[in-house]
C-alpha positions as CSV (number, residue, x, y, z in Angstrom):
1,X,0.0,0.0,0.0
2,X,1.2,3.5,-0.8
3,X,1.2,6.4,1.7
4,X,1.5,10.1,1.1
5,X,3.6,11.5,4.1
6,X,3.8,15.3,4.0
7,X,6.3,16.9,6.4
8,X,6.9,20.4,7.7
9,X,9.9,21.2,9.8
10,X,9.3,22.8,13.2
11,X,10.6,26.3,13.5
12,X,13.6,25.1,15.7
13,X,14.7,22.5,13.1
14,X,17.8,23.0,10.9
15,X,19.3,21.2,7.9
16,X,22.1,19.7,10.0
17,X,19.7,18.0,12.4
18,X,17.6,16.6,9.6
19,X,20.7,15.3,7.7
20,X,22.1,13.7,10.9
21,X,18.7,12.0,11.6
22,X,18.3,10.7,8.0
23,X,21.8,9.3,8.0
24,X,21.3,7.7,11.4
25,X,18.1,6.0,10.3
26,X,19.6,5.0,6.9
27,X,22.6,3.4,8.5
28,X,20.5,1.6,11.0
29,X,18.5,0.1,8.1
30,X,15.3,1.7,9.1
31,X,14.4,2.6,5.5
32,X,15.6,2.2,2.0
33,X,14.6,3.1,-1.6
34,X,12.3,0.0,-1.6
35,X,10.3,1.6,1.2
36,X,10.6,5.3,0.1
37,X,9.2,5.3,-3.4
38,X,9.4,9.0,-3.8
39,X,11.0,11.9,-1.9
40,X,10.0,15.5,-2.8
41,X,10.9,18.8,-1.3
42,X,8.8,21.9,-1.8
43,X,10.5,25.0,-3.1
44,X,11.7,27.2,-0.3
45,X,12.7,24.3,1.9
46,X,11.5,23.0,5.3
47,X,8.6,21.0,3.8
48,X,7.8,18.3,1.3
49,X,6.5,14.7,1.2
50,X,7.5,11.1,0.9
51,X,5.6,8.4,-1.0
52,X,6.1,5.3,1.3
53,X,5.4,1.7,0.4
54,X,4.2,-0.1,3.6
55,X,1.7,-2.8,4.3
56,X,0.2,-1.3,7.5
57,X,-0.2,2.1,9.1
58,X,1.8,0.7,12.0
59,X,4.8,0.3,9.7
60,X,4.5,3.9,8.5
61,X,4.2,5.2,12.0
62,X,7.3,3.2,13.1
63,X,9.3,4.7,10.2
64,X,8.2,8.3,10.8
65,X,8.4,8.4,14.7
66,X,12.2,8.9,14.8
67,X,11.6,12.3,13.1
68,X,8.7,13.6,15.1
69,X,10.8,15.8,17.3
70,X,12.1,17.6,14.1
71,X,8.9,17.8,11.9
72,X,5.2,17.3,11.8
73,X,3.6,14.7,9.6
74,X,0.3,14.5,7.6
75,X,-0.1,10.9,6.4
76,X,-2.8,9.6,4.0
77,X,-3.2,6.3,2.2
78,X,-3.1,6.8,-1.6
79,X,-3.7,4.9,-4.8
80,X,-2.8,5.5,-8.4
81,X,-5.3,6.2,-11.2
82,X,-4.9,5.6,-14.9
83,X,-5.7,8.9,-16.6
84,X,-7.5,7.6,-19.8
85,X,-9.6,5.2,-17.7
86,X,-10.6,8.0,-15.4
87,X,-11.7,10.2,-18.3
88,X,-13.8,7.4,-19.7
89,X,-15.5,6.9,-16.3
90,X,-16.1,10.6,-16.0
91,X,-17.7,10.7,-19.4
92,X,-20.0,7.8,-18.4
93,X,-20.8,9.5,-15.1
94,X,-21.5,12.9,-16.7
95,X,-23.7,11.3,-19.3
96,X,-25.7,9.3,-16.7
97,X,-26.5,12.4,-14.6
98,X,-27.9,14.5,-17.6
């Protein structure tokens, strides 16, 4: 299952703290590129999101907890849509409601 994990650094958090924590967790084997499917920062810094592949919400929580003193999290389950299929379904739905 995929999870959208948006983060925002707390006002007291700095780049060095985040770098140290990420390296600490990486070297401990807490996460990898198999778990983190995407990692995006928002322009301006201090916020962004991860796309995490995990089977349960408990797995996601365990992965994010080591960072909770540095940043807040907004986590949601997500799923992919195929664009052309969605357009076809929308056409059917729009036609049915007319």
